[in-house]
All heavy atoms as TSV, in Angstrom:
chain	resi	resn	atom	element	x	y	z
A	1	LEU	N	N	-1.163	-7.762	-1.693
A	1	LEU	CA	C	-0.416	-6.592	-1.265
A	1	LEU	C	C	-1.354	-5.392	-1.278
A	1	LEU	O	O	-2.087	-5.193	-2.246
A	1	LEU	CB	C	0.764	-6.344	-2.212
A	1	LEU	CG	C	1.643	-5.164	-1.826
A	1	LEU	CD1	C	2.622	-5.588	-0.740
A	1	LEU	CD2	C	2.378	-4.627	-3.020
A	2	ILE	N	N	-1.329	-4.635	-0.211
A	2	ILE	CA	C	-2.083	-3.387	-0.131
A	2	ILE	C	C	-1.094	-2.268	0.167
A	2	ILE	O	O	-0.296	-2.365	1.107
A	2	ILE	CB	C	-3.154	-3.438	0.983
A	2	ILE	CG1	C	-4.168	-4.531	0.677
A	2	ILE	CG2	C	-3.829	-2.085	1.135
A	2	ILE	CD1	C	-5.184	-4.743	1.772
A	3	HIS	N	N	-1.148	-1.207	-0.643
A	3	HIS	CA	C	-0.315	-0.031	-0.411
A	3	HIS	C	C	-1.252	1.112	-0.038
A	3	HIS	O	O	-2.064	1.550	-0.858
A	3	HIS	CB	C	0.486	0.317	-1.673
A	3	HIS	CG	C	1.248	1.588	-1.550
A	3	HIS	ND1	N	1.408	2.452	-2.590
A	3	HIS	CD2	C	1.901	2.144	-0.504
A	3	HIS	CE1	C	2.120	3.488	-2.201
A	3	HIS	NE2	N	2.419	3.326	-0.934
A	4	TRP	N	N	-1.157	1.563	1.195
A	4	TRP	CA	C	-1.970	2.681	1.672
A	4	TRP	C	C	-1.278	3.974	1.274
A	4	TRP	O	O	-0.195	4.292	1.770
A	4	TRP	CB	C	-2.141	2.606	3.187
A	4	TRP	CG	C	-2.902	1.397	3.602
A	4	TRP	CD1	C	-2.391	0.211	4.048
A	4	TRP	CD2	C	-4.317	1.234	3.575
A	4	TRP	NE1	N	-3.402	-0.678	4.307
A	4	TRP	CE2	C	-4.610	-0.075	4.020
A	4	TRP	CE3	C	-5.374	2.060	3.218
A	4	TRP	CZ2	C	-5.905	-0.563	4.119
A	4	TRP	CZ3	C	-6.659	1.572	3.325
A	4	TRP	CH2	C	-6.917	0.278	3.779
A	5	LEU	N	N	-1.875	4.709	0.359
A	5	LEU	CA	C	-1.244	5.914	-0.174
A	5	LEU	C	C	-1.056	6.995	0.877
A	5	LEU	O	O	-0.051	7.702	0.873
A	5	LEU	CB	C	-2.067	6.458	-1.341
A	5	LEU	CG	C	-2.152	5.533	-2.549
A	5	LEU	CD1	C	-3.120	6.101	-3.582
A	5	LEU	CD2	C	-0.794	5.296	-3.151
A	6	GLU	N	N	-2.020	7.141	1.781
A	6	GLU	CA	C	-1.953	8.215	2.762
A	6	GLU	C	C	-0.765	8.054	3.711
A	6	GLU	O	O	-0.108	9.014	4.067
A	6	GLU	CB	C	-3.243	8.269	3.589
A	6	GLU	CG	C	-4.474	8.548	2.774
A	6	GLU	CD	C	-5.090	7.289	2.151
A	6	GLU	OE1	O	-4.558	6.172	2.343
A	6	GLU	OE2	O	-6.095	7.429	1.457
A	7	SER	N	N	-0.501	6.825	4.131
A	7	SER	CA	C	0.554	6.576	5.117
A	7	SER	C	C	1.783	5.907	4.516
A	7	SER	O	O	2.782	5.743	5.199
A	7	SER	CB	C	0.017	5.679	6.235
A	7	SER	OG	O	-0.329	4.403	5.704
A	8	HIS	N	N	1.703	5.481	3.272
A	8	HIS	CA	C	2.754	4.740	2.576
A	8	HIS	C	C	3.004	3.379	3.224
A	8	HIS	O	O	4.032	2.751	2.998
A	8	HIS	CB	C	4.050	5.544	2.475
A	8	HIS	CG	C	3.867	6.825	1.740
A	8	HIS	ND1	N	3.652	6.873	0.384
A	8	HIS	CD2	C	3.827	8.109	2.170
A	8	HIS	CE1	C	3.501	8.120	0.016
A	8	HIS	NE2	N	3.598	8.900	1.077
A	9	LYS	N	N	2.065	2.925	4.025
A	9	LYS	CA	C	2.175	1.608	4.648
A	9	LYS	C	C	1.852	0.528	3.614
A	9	LYS	O	O	1.016	0.724	2.738
A	9	LYS	CB	C	1.208	1.496	5.827
A	9	LYS	CG	C	1.316	0.188	6.554
A	9	LYS	CD	C	0.389	0.118	7.754
A	9	LYS	CE	C	0.558	-1.247	8.398
A	9	LYS	NZ	N	-0.320	-1.450	9.521
A	10	VAL	N	N	2.554	-0.602	3.728
A	10	VAL	CA	C	2.313	-1.734	2.840
A	10	VAL	C	C	1.945	-2.936	3.698
A	10	VAL	O	O	2.589	-3.203	4.719
A	10	VAL	CB	C	3.572	-2.047	1.992
A	10	VAL	CG1	C	3.342	-3.248	1.099
A	10	VAL	CG2	C	3.960	-0.843	1.158
A	11	GLU	N	N	0.887	-3.639	3.299
A	11	GLU	CA	C	0.442	-4.842	4.008
A	11	GLU	C	C	0.381	-5.993	3.021
A	11	GLU	O	O	0.138	-5.790	1.829
A	11	GLU	CB	C	-0.940	-4.617	4.624
A	11	GLU	CG	C	-0.964	-3.514	5.657
A	11	GLU	CD	C	-2.361	-3.205	6.153
A	11	GLU	OE1	O	-3.341	-3.831	5.672
A	11	GLU	OE2	O	-2.487	-2.335	7.025
A	12	LEU	N	N	0.591	-7.202	3.536
A	12	LEU	CA	C	0.586	-8.401	2.707
A	12	LEU	C	C	-0.322	-9.437	3.349
A	12	LEU	O	O	-0.211	-9.699	4.550
A	12	LEU	CB	C	2.015	-8.960	2.589
A	12	LEU	CG	C	2.193	-10.205	1.745
A	12	LEU	CD1	C	1.954	-9.897	0.271
A	12	LEU	CD2	C	3.591	-10.771	1.946
A	13	TYR	N	N	-1.212	-10.014	2.535
A	13	TYR	CA	C	-2.155	-11.016	3.050
A	13	TYR	C	C	-2.165	-12.234	2.145
A	13	TYR	O	O	-1.970	-12.129	0.938
A	13	TYR	CB	C	-3.573	-10.432	3.134
A	13	TYR	CG	C	-3.661	-9.286	4.097
A	13	TYR	CD1	C	-3.572	-7.974	3.661
A	13	TYR	CD2	C	-3.801	-9.511	5.455
A	13	TYR	CE1	C	-3.631	-6.921	4.550
A	13	TYR	CE2	C	-3.864	-8.467	6.354
A	13	TYR	CZ	C	-3.774	-7.171	5.896
A	13	TYR	OH	O	-3.825	-6.128	6.792
A	14	ASP	N	N	-2.427	-13.392	2.725
A	14	ASP	CA	C	-2.618	-14.652	1.998
A	14	ASP	C	C	-4.122	-14.872	1.904
A	14	ASP	O	O	-4.748	-15.345	2.849
A	14	ASP	CB	C	-1.937	-15.803	2.747
A	14	ASP	CG	C	-2.155	-17.143	2.075
A	14	ASP	OD1	O	-2.901	-17.217	1.068
A	14	ASP	OD2	O	-1.580	-18.126	2.553
A	15	LEU	N	N	-4.697	-14.506	0.766
A	15	LEU	CA	C	-6.153	-14.545	0.639
A	15	LEU	C	C	-6.714	-15.960	0.607
A	15	LEU	O	O	-7.880	-16.160	0.931
A	15	LEU	CB	C	-6.598	-13.773	-0.598
A	15	LEU	CG	C	-6.307	-12.274	-0.537
A	15	LEU	CD1	C	-6.807	-11.593	-1.796
A	15	LEU	CD2	C	-6.901	-11.643	0.697
A	16	GLU	N	N	-5.913	-16.952	0.237
A	16	GLU	CA	C	-6.403	-18.338	0.299
A	16	GLU	C	C	-6.629	-18.773	1.736
A	16	GLU	O	O	-7.590	-19.464	2.041
A	16	GLU	CB	C	-5.414	-19.293	-0.386
A	16	GLU	CG	C	-5.557	-19.345	-1.871
A	16	GLU	CD	C	-4.748	-20.481	-2.480
A	16	GLU	OE1	O	-4.208	-21.337	-1.751
A	16	GLU	OE2	O	-4.662	-20.495	-3.710
A	17	ALA	N	N	-5.746	-18.365	2.630
A	17	ALA	CA	C	-5.834	-18.790	4.027
A	17	ALA	C	C	-6.532	-17.762	4.918
A	17	ALA	O	O	-6.974	-18.095	6.010
A	17	ALA	CB	C	-4.425	-19.051	4.565
A	18	ASP	N	N	-6.632	-16.514	4.451
A	18	ASP	CA	C	-7.124	-15.425	5.294
A	18	ASP	C	C	-7.928	-14.442	4.446
A	18	ASP	O	O	-7.502	-13.318	4.195
A	18	ASP	CB	C	-5.936	-14.731	5.961
A	18	ASP	CG	C	-6.316	-13.580	6.862
A	18	ASP	OD1	O	-7.489	-13.507	7.281
A	18	ASP	OD2	O	-5.434	-12.745	7.143
A	19	LEU	N	N	-9.084	-14.874	3.994
A	19	LEU	CA	C	-9.898	-14.054	3.101
A	19	LEU	C	C	-10.330	-12.740	3.752
A	19	LEU	O	O	-10.513	-11.736	3.074
A	19	LEU	CB	C	-11.128	-14.844	2.639
A	19	LEU	CG	C	-11.946	-14.232	1.513
A	19	LEU	CD1	C	-11.087	-13.996	0.280
A	19	LEU	CD2	C	-13.122	-15.122	1.179
A	20	GLY	N	N	-10.448	-12.730	5.059
A	20	GLY	CA	C	-10.857	-11.524	5.771
A	20	GLY	C	C	-9.730	-10.543	6.027
A	20	GLY	O	O	-9.928	-9.511	6.654
A	21	GLU	N	N	-8.524	-10.850	5.547
A	21	GLU	CA	C	-7.347	-9.987	5.721
A	21	GLU	C	C	-7.158	-9.586	7.179
A	21	GLU	O	O	-7.073	-8.419	7.530
A	21	GLU	CB	C	-7.453	-8.758	4.819
A	21	GLU	CG	C	-7.491	-9.102	3.349
A	21	GLU	CD	C	-7.704	-7.906	2.448
A	21	GLU	OE1	O	-7.911	-6.788	2.957
A	21	GLU	OE2	O	-7.669	-8.088	1.224
A	22	THR	N	N	-7.043	-10.588	8.046
A	22	THR	CA	C	-6.888	-10.325	9.476
A	22	THR	C	C	-5.440	-10.410	9.939
A	22	THR	O	O	-5.129	-9.933	11.023
A	22	THR	CB	C	-7.725	-11.329	10.303
A	22	THR	OG1	O	-7.271	-12.651	10.029
A	22	THR	CG2	C	-9.204	-11.208	9.972
A	23	ARG	N	N	-4.563	-11.018	9.139
A	23	ARG	CA	C	-3.165	-11.191	9.564
A	23	ARG	C	C	-2.228	-10.636	8.510
A	23	ARG	O	O	-2.063	-11.209	7.435
A	23	ARG	CB	C	-2.864	-12.669	9.782
A	23	ARG	CG	C	-1.481	-12.922	10.353
A	23	ARG	CD	C	-1.363	-14.320	10.892
A	23	ARG	NE	N	-0.137	-14.849	11.384
A	23	ARG	CZ	C	1.095	-14.444	11.223
A	23	ARG	NH1	N	1.357	-13.384	10.534
A	23	ARG	NH2	N	2.125	-15.071	11.733
A	24	ASP	N	N	-1.604	-9.509	8.819
A	24	ASP	CA	C	-0.643	-8.862	7.919
A	24	ASP	C	C	0.659	-9.661	7.949
A	24	ASP	O	O	1.301	-9.798	8.991
A	24	ASP	CB	C	-0.407	-7.422	8.373
A	24	ASP	CG	C	0.613	-6.681	7.530
A	24	ASP	OD1	O	1.060	-7.208	6.490
A	24	ASP	OD2	O	0.961	-5.548	7.914
A	25	LEU	N	N	1.067	-10.182	6.800
A	25	LEU	CA	C	2.258	-11.031	6.703
A	25	LEU	C	C	3.495	-10.272	6.226
A	25	LEU	O	O	4.540	-10.881	6.029
A	25	LEU	CB	C	1.985	-12.197	5.742
A	25	LEU	CG	C	0.827	-13.108	6.126
A	25	LEU	CD1	C	0.562	-14.114	5.013
A	25	LEU	CD2	C	1.106	-13.813	7.443
A	26	SER	N	N	3.394	-8.961	6.058
A	26	SER	CA	C	4.525	-8.203	5.517
A	26	SER	C	C	5.769	-8.303	6.397
A	26	SER	O	O	6.886	-8.359	5.879
A	26	SER	CB	C	4.145	-6.743	5.294
A	26	SER	OG	O	3.777	-6.122	6.506
A	27	GLY	N	N	5.597	-8.355	7.706
A	27	GLY	CA	C	6.743	-8.484	8.609
A	27	GLY	C	C	7.375	-9.869	8.568
A	27	GLY	O	O	8.576	-10.018	8.778
A	28	ASP	N	N	6.558	-10.882	8.269
A	28	ASP	CA	C	7.059	-12.250	8.185
A	28	ASP	C	C	7.727	-12.534	6.847
A	28	ASP	O	O	8.538	-13.456	6.742
A	28	ASP	CB	C	5.915	-13.261	8.376
A	28	ASP	CG	C	5.287	-13.185	9.747
A	28	ASP	OD1	O	5.954	-12.688	10.683
A	28	ASP	OD2	O	4.124	-13.602	9.889
A	29	HIS	N	N	7.358	-11.773	5.809
A	29	HIS	CA	C	7.871	-12.005	4.456
A	29	HIS	C	C	8.309	-10.684	3.819
A	29	HIS	O	O	7.738	-10.251	2.812
A	29	HIS	CB	C	6.795	-12.676	3.594
A	29	HIS	CG	C	6.309	-13.964	4.143
A	29	HIS	ND1	N	7.028	-15.135	4.031
A	29	HIS	CD2	C	5.185	-14.270	4.827
A	29	HIS	CE1	C	6.354	-16.110	4.610
A	29	HIS	NE2	N	5.233	-15.607	5.112
A	30	PRO	N	N	9.346	-10.041	4.376
A	30	PRO	CA	C	9.745	-8.726	3.851
A	30	PRO	C	C	10.253	-8.777	2.413
A	30	PRO	O	O	10.042	-7.834	1.645
A	30	PRO	CB	C	10.834	-8.260	4.821
A	30	PRO	CG	C	11.323	-9.499	5.489
A	30	PRO	CD	C	10.163	-10.447	5.517
A	31	GLU	N	N	10.913	-9.881	2.027
A	31	GLU	CA	C	11.438	-9.976	0.662
A	31	GLU	C	C	10.296	-10.042	-0.346
A	31	GLU	O	O	10.322	-9.371	-1.381
A	31	GLU	CB	C	12.347	-11.201	0.494
A	31	GLU	CG	C	13.563	-11.199	1.394
A	31	GLU	CD	C	13.291	-11.792	2.777
A	31	GLU	OE1	O	12.212	-12.395	2.984
A	31	GLU	OE2	O	14.164	-11.629	3.652
A	32	LEU	N	N	9.287	-10.857	-0.060
A	32	LEU	CA	C	8.131	-10.970	-0.948
A	32	LEU	C	C	7.362	-9.652	-0.991
A	32	LEU	O	O	6.913	-9.215	-2.060
A	32	LEU	CB	C	7.212	-12.106	-0.491
A	32	LEU	CG	C	5.931	-12.299	-1.300
A	32	LEU	CD1	C	6.238	-12.575	-2.771
A	32	LEU	CD2	C	5.098	-13.425	-0.699
A	33	THR	N	N	7.222	-9.005	0.147
A	33	THR	CA	C	6.528	-7.719	0.208
A	33	THR	C	C	7.230	-6.700	-0.679
A	33	THR	O	O	6.588	-6.000	-1.474
A	33	THR	CB	C	6.451	-7.210	1.660
A	33	THR	OG1	O	5.775	-8.197	2.457
A	33	THR	CG2	C	5.728	-5.890	1.760
A	34	LEU	N	N	8.551	-6.629	-0.582
A	34	LEU	CA	C	9.320	-5.694	-1.405
A	34	LEU	C	C	9.200	-6.050	-2.884
A	34	LEU	O	O	9.018	-5.176	-3.728
A	34	LEU	CB	C	10.788	-5.689	-0.979
A	34	LEU	CG	C	11.706	-4.770	-1.776
A	34	LEU	CD1	C	11.236	-3.324	-1.697
A	34	LEU	CD2	C	13.140	-4.915	-1.287
A	35	GLU	N	N	9.288	-7.334	-3.210
A	35	GLU	CA	C	9.173	-7.775	-4.604
A	35	GLU	C	C	7.818	-7.369	-5.191
A	35	GLU	O	O	7.741	-6.832	-6.302
A	35	GLU	CB	C	9.342	-9.290	-4.683
A	35	GLU	CG	C	9.161	-9.855	-6.075
A	35	GLU	CD	C	9.195	-11.371	-6.105
A	35	GLU	OE1	O	9.725	-11.997	-5.160
A	35	GLU	OE2	O	8.674	-11.936	-7.085
A	36	LEU	N	N	6.746	-7.600	-4.457
A	36	LEU	CA	C	5.424	-7.252	-4.951
A	36	LEU	C	C	5.228	-5.736	-5.036
A	36	LEU	O	O	4.603	-5.233	-5.972
A	36	LEU	CB	C	4.348	-7.888	-4.070
A	36	LEU	CG	C	4.275	-9.408	-4.143
A	36	LEU	CD1	C	3.272	-9.938	-3.111
A	36	LEU	CD2	C	3.916	-9.876	-5.536
A	37	TYR	N	N	5.777	-5.009	-4.073
A	37	TYR	CA	C	5.678	-3.549	-4.121
A	37	TYR	C	C	6.418	-3.004	-5.339
A	37	TYR	O	O	5.916	-2.116	-6.031
A	37	TYR	CB	C	6.219	-2.912	-2.840
A	37	TYR	CG	C	6.133	-1.415	-2.884
A	37	TYR	CD1	C	4.920	-0.766	-2.698
A	37	TYR	CD2	C	7.252	-0.645	-3.150
A	37	TYR	CE1	C	4.825	0.615	-2.767
A	37	TYR	CE2	C	7.168	0.735	-3.223
A	37	TYR	CZ	C	5.960	1.358	-3.033
A	37	TYR	OH	O	5.873	2.724	-3.122
A	38	GLU	N	N	7.604	-3.555	-5.626
A	38	GLU	CA	C	8.360	-3.120	-6.806
A	38	GLU	C	C	7.587	-3.425	-8.084
A	38	GLU	O	O	7.572	-2.615	-9.018
A	38	GLU	CB	C	9.735	-3.770	-6.827
A	38	GLU	CG	C	10.667	-3.194	-5.779
A	38	GLU	CD	C	11.999	-3.925	-5.675
A	38	GLU	OE1	O	12.135	-5.034	-6.241
A	38	GLU	OE2	O	12.902	-3.370	-5.024
A	39	LYS	N	N	6.917	-4.575	-8.137
A	39	LYS	CA	C	6.084	-4.899	-9.301
A	39	LYS	C	C	4.936	-3.911	-9.441
A	39	LYS	O	O	4.594	-3.489	-10.543
A	39	LYS	CB	C	5.539	-6.324	-9.191
A	39	LYS	CG	C	6.568	-7.387	-9.471
A	39	LYS	CD	C	5.936	-8.765	-9.441
A	39	LYS	CE	C	6.964	-9.822	-9.809
A	39	LYS	NZ	N	6.343	-11.158	-9.946
A	40	LEU	N	N	4.334	-3.536	-8.310
A	40	LEU	CA	C	3.259	-2.551	-8.334
A	40	LEU	C	C	3.762	-1.214	-8.860
A	40	LEU	O	O	3.130	-0.594	-9.725
A	40	LEU	CB	C	2.663	-2.385	-6.928
A	40	LEU	CG	C	1.609	-1.299	-6.755
A	40	LEU	CD1	C	0.391	-1.570	-7.639
A	40	LEU	CD2	C	1.208	-1.185	-5.296
A	41	GLU	N	N	4.896	-0.758	-8.370
A	41	GLU	CA	C	5.467	0.512	-8.820
A	41	GLU	C	C	5.824	0.458	-10.304
A	41	GLU	O	O	5.579	1.418	-11.043
A	41	GLU	CB	C	6.705	0.874	-7.987
A	41	GLU	CG	C	6.371	1.427	-6.627
A	41	GLU	CD	C	5.643	2.746	-6.713
A	41	GLU	OE1	O	6.201	3.730	-7.232
A	41	GLU	OE2	O	4.477	2.795	-6.277
A	42	ASN	N	N	6.400	-0.655	-10.749
A	42	ASN	CA	C	6.734	-0.807	-12.173
A	42	ASN	C	C	5.481	-0.752	-13.036
A	42	ASN	O	O	5.469	-0.129	-14.099
A	42	ASN	CB	C	7.502	-2.105	-12.418
A	42	ASN	CG	C	8.908	-2.053	-11.878
A	42	ASN	OD1	O	9.494	-0.983	-11.709
A	42	ASN	ND2	N	9.465	-3.209	-11.582
A	43	TRP	N	N	4.407	-1.406	-12.578
A	43	TRP	CA	C	3.152	-1.375	-13.321
A	43	TRP	C	C	2.595	0.042	-13.376
A	43	TRP	O	O	2.162	0.512	-14.424
A	43	TRP	CB	C	2.127	-2.325	-12.667
A	43	TRP	CG	C	0.787	-2.222	-13.292
A	43	TRP	CD1	C	0.358	-2.812	-14.441
A	43	TRP	CD2	C	-0.305	-1.424	-12.813
A	43	TRP	NE1	N	-0.946	-2.447	-14.704
A	43	TRP	CE2	C	-1.377	-1.593	-13.719
A	43	TRP	CE3	C	-0.486	-0.604	-11.704
A	43	TRP	CZ2	C	-2.593	-0.976	-13.546
A	43	TRP	CZ3	C	-1.704	0.019	-11.542
A	43	TRP	CH2	C	-2.739	-0.170	-12.451
A	44	ARG	N	N	2.623	0.739	-12.231
A	44	ARG	CA	C	2.133	2.119	-12.207
A	44	ARG	C	C	2.882	2.978	-13.217
A	44	ARG	O	O	2.284	3.790	-13.931
A	44	ARG	CB	C	2.293	2.717	-10.806
A	44	ARG	CG	C	1.323	2.195	-9.788
A	44	ARG	CD	C	1.645	2.749	-8.417
A	44	ARG	NE	N	0.636	2.379	-7.440
A	44	ARG	CZ	C	0.846	2.397	-6.135
A	44	ARG	NH1	N	2.002	2.796	-5.634
A	44	ARG	NH2	N	-0.117	2.037	-5.314
A	45	ASN	N	N	4.199	2.811	-13.255
A	45	ASN	CA	C	5.014	3.584	-14.198
A	45	ASN	C	C	4.719	3.184	-15.639
A	45	ASN	O	O	4.615	4.043	-16.515
A	45	ASN	CB	C	6.500	3.410	-13.891
A	45	ASN	CG	C	6.904	4.076	-12.592
A	45	ASN	OD1	O	6.334	5.092	-12.199
A	45	ASN	ND2	N	7.868	3.500	-11.913
A	46	ARG	N	N	4.579	1.901	-15.900
A	46	ARG	CA	C	4.358	1.389	-17.259
A	46	ARG	C	C	3.030	1.888	-17.839
A	46	ARG	O	O	2.957	2.247	-19.009
A	46	ARG	CB	C	4.407	-0.137	-17.259
A	46	ARG	CG	C	4.429	-0.759	-18.627
A	46	ARG	CD	C	4.665	-2.273	-18.597
A	46	ARG	NE	N	3.548	-2.964	-17.971
A	46	ARG	CZ	C	3.596	-3.619	-16.802
A	46	ARG	NH1	N	4.717	-3.688	-16.129
A	46	ARG	NH2	N	2.544	-4.228	-16.307
A	47	VAL	N	N	1.995	1.923	-17.014
A	47	VAL	CA	C	0.678	2.341	-17.517
A	47	VAL	C	C	0.438	3.839	-17.342
A	47	VAL	O	O	-0.607	4.351	-17.756
A	47	VAL	CB	C	-0.470	1.543	-16.857
A	47	VAL	CG1	C	-0.307	0.061	-17.109
A	47	VAL	CG2	C	-0.602	1.853	-15.381
A	48	GLY	N	N	1.377	4.527	-16.724
A	48	GLY	CA	C	1.209	5.963	-16.504
A	48	GLY	C	C	0.101	6.272	-15.516
A	48	GLY	O	O	-0.646	7.234	-15.687
A	49	ALA	N	N	0.003	5.446	-14.484
A	49	ALA	CA	C	-1.053	5.624	-13.481
A	49	ALA	C	C	-0.935	6.995	-12.824
A	49	ALA	O	O	0.151	7.415	-12.441
A	49	ALA	CB	C	-0.959	4.526	-12.430
A	50	LEU	N	N	-2.044	7.678	-12.738
A	50	LEU	CA	C	-2.076	8.962	-12.062
A	50	LEU	C	C	-2.225	8.725	-10.568
A	50	LEU	O	O	-3.106	7.993	-10.132
A	50	LEU	CB	C	-3.243	9.807	-12.575
A	50	LEU	CG	C	-3.199	10.166	-14.057
A	50	LEU	CD1	C	-4.460	10.918	-14.452
A	50	LEU	CD2	C	-1.964	10.986	-14.367
A	51	MET	N	N	-1.365	9.352	-9.801
A	51	MET	CA	C	-1.380	9.183	-8.358
A	51	MET	C	C	-2.018	10.413	-7.719
A	51	MET	O	O	-1.849	11.534	-8.197
A	51	MET	CB	C	0.044	8.991	-7.828
A	51	MET	CG	C	0.755	7.788	-8.420
A	51	MET	SD	S	-0.109	6.236	-8.168
A	51	MET	CE	C	0.072	6.050	-6.409
A	52	PRO	N	N	-2.758	10.205	-6.647
A	52	PRO	CA	C	-3.376	11.355	-5.981
A	52	PRO	C	C	-2.315	12.285	-5.395
A	52	PRO	O	O	-1.246	11.840	-4.979
A	52	PRO	CB	C	-4.224	10.721	-4.880
A	52	PRO	CG	C	-3.736	9.337	-4.726
A	52	PRO	CD	C	-3.054	8.950	-5.993
A	53	ARG	N	N	-2.634	13.558	-5.404
A	53	ARG	CA	C	-1.752	14.565	-4.824
A	53	ARG	C	C	-2.528	15.361	-3.789
A	53	ARG	O	O	-3.744	15.523	-3.932
A	53	ARG	CB	C	-1.236	15.514	-5.901
A	53	ARG	CG	C	-0.321	14.833	-6.916
A	53	ARG	CD	C	0.103	15.812	-7.953
A	53	ARG	NE	N	-1.111	16.304	-8.628
A	53	ARG	CZ	C	-1.108	17.175	-9.617
A	53	ARG	NH1	N	0.007	17.673	-10.047
A	53	ARG	NH2	N	-2.240	17.561	-10.176
A	54	PRO	N	N	-1.849	15.873	-2.785
A	54	PRO	CA	C	-2.553	16.694	-1.798
A	54	PRO	C	C	-3.166	17.930	-2.469
A	54	PRO	O	O	-2.585	18.512	-3.383
A	54	PRO	CB	C	-1.458	17.107	-0.816
A	54	PRO	CG	C	-0.341	16.153	-1.039
A	54	PRO	CD	C	-0.440	15.707	-2.469
A	55	ASN	N	N	-4.326	18.309	-2.004
A	55	ASN	CA	C	-4.991	19.506	-2.487
A	55	ASN	C	C	-4.548	20.663	-1.608
A	55	ASN	O	O	-4.882	20.719	-0.427
A	55	ASN	CB	C	-6.511	19.316	-2.401
A	55	ASN	CG	C	-7.281	20.519	-2.871
A	55	ASN	OD1	O	-6.729	21.591	-3.082
A	55	ASN	ND2	N	-8.587	20.352	-3.038
A	56	PRO	N	N	-3.782	21.605	-2.156
A	56	PRO	CA	C	-3.283	22.709	-1.326
A	56	PRO	C	C	-4.396	23.603	-0.777
A	56	PRO	O	O	-4.186	24.319	0.194
A	56	PRO	CB	C	-2.367	23.489	-2.270
A	56	PRO	CG	C	-2.759	23.071	-3.645
A	56	PRO	CD	C	-3.362	21.700	-3.539
A	57	ALA	N	N	-5.576	23.548	-1.362
A	57	ALA	CA	C	-6.689	24.367	-0.887
A	57	ALA	C	C	-7.457	23.692	0.245
A	57	ALA	O	O	-8.348	24.294	0.826
A	57	ALA	CB	C	-7.643	24.665	-2.050
A	58	TYR	N	N	-7.121	22.447	0.550
A	58	TYR	CA	C	-7.832	21.704	1.592
A	58	TYR	C	C	-7.001	21.717	2.866
A	58	TYR	O	O	-5.867	21.242	2.887
A	58	TYR	CB	C	-8.080	20.271	1.149
A	58	TYR	CG	C	-8.936	19.484	2.106
A	58	TYR	CD1	C	-10.310	19.647	2.141
A	58	TYR	CD2	C	-8.357	18.578	2.993
A	58	TYR	CE1	C	-11.101	18.928	3.016
A	58	TYR	CE2	C	-9.145	17.841	3.880
A	58	TYR	CZ	C	-10.506	18.029	3.889
A	58	TYR	OH	O	-11.291	17.319	4.753
A	59	PRO	N	N	-7.540	22.256	3.964
A	59	PRO	CA	C	-6.741	22.324	5.201
A	59	PRO	C	C	-6.522	20.924	5.788
A	59	PRO	O	O	-7.454	20.126	5.888
A	59	PRO	CB	C	-7.589	23.185	6.131
A	59	PRO	CG	C	-8.977	23.083	5.594
A	59	PRO	CD	C	-8.856	22.826	4.116
A	60	VAL	N	N	-5.303	20.661	6.164
A	60	VAL	CA	C	-4.958	19.385	6.774
A	60	VAL	C	C	-5.173	19.506	8.273
A	60	VAL	O	O	-4.694	20.444	8.903
A	60	VAL	CB	C	-3.496	19.006	6.480
A	60	VAL	CG1	C	-3.124	17.715	7.174
A	60	VAL	CG2	C	-3.277	18.905	4.976
A	61	GLN	N	N	-5.889	18.547	8.828
A	61	GLN	CA	C	-6.134	18.552	10.258
A	61	GLN	C	C	-5.389	17.379	10.904
A	61	GLN	O	O	-5.320	16.301	10.321
A	61	GLN	CB	C	-7.621	18.424	10.554
A	61	GLN	CG	C	-8.418	19.590	10.016
A	61	GLN	CD	C	-9.909	19.413	10.239
A	61	GLN	OE1	O	-10.359	18.338	10.558
A	61	GLN	NE2	N	-10.660	20.488	10.056
A	62	ALA	N	N	-4.846	17.599	12.073
A	62	ALA	CA	C	-4.162	16.531	12.796
A	62	ALA	C	C	-5.172	15.472	13.211
A	62	ALA	O	O	-6.301	15.788	13.588
A	62	ALA	CB	C	-3.451	17.099	14.017
A	63	VAL	N	N	-4.747	14.235	13.144
A	63	VAL	CA	C	-5.605	13.109	13.526
A	63	VAL	C	C	-5.011	12.481	14.785
A	63	VAL	O	O	-3.851	12.143	14.827
A	63	VAL	CB	C	-5.679	12.059	12.393
A	63	VAL	CG1	C	-6.492	10.868	12.838
A	63	VAL	CG2	C	-6.257	12.680	11.150
A	64	ASP	N	N	-5.825	12.391	15.827
A	64	ASP	CA	C	-5.364	11.730	17.055
A	64	ASP	C	C	-5.352	10.246	16.832
A	64	ASP	O	O	-6.318	9.668	16.340
A	64	ASP	CB	C	-6.291	12.070	18.221
A	64	ASP	CG	C	-6.255	13.541	18.583
A	64	ASP	OD1	O	-5.199	14.174	18.357
A	64	ASP	OD2	O	-7.263	14.058	19.085
A	65	GLU	N	N	-4.249	9.604	17.226
A	65	GLU	CA	C	-4.150	8.138	17.077
A	65	GLU	C	C	-4.276	7.464	18.398
A	65	GLU	O	O	-3.966	7.903	19.399
A	65	GLU	CB	C	-2.824	7.777	16.423
A	65	GLU	CG	C	-2.801	8.251	14.986
A	65	GLU	CD	C	-1.578	7.742	14.257
A	65	GLU	OE1	O	-1.102	6.632	14.562
A	65	GLU	OE2	O	-1.112	8.451	13.389
């Protein structure tokens, strides 16, 4: 499971079958993705993980997609 903090996107990969992380399985396995994300959030809360926050002094620039 990968949680991209900037976009809040979550991706899921089977590293035994896809070591290069080329196929995101989160859409195929939404229940497992949610279960793992909840475990990640619980762990973050349990250990008091510090999460990055936007720097108000840093100007945000639009990114063309």
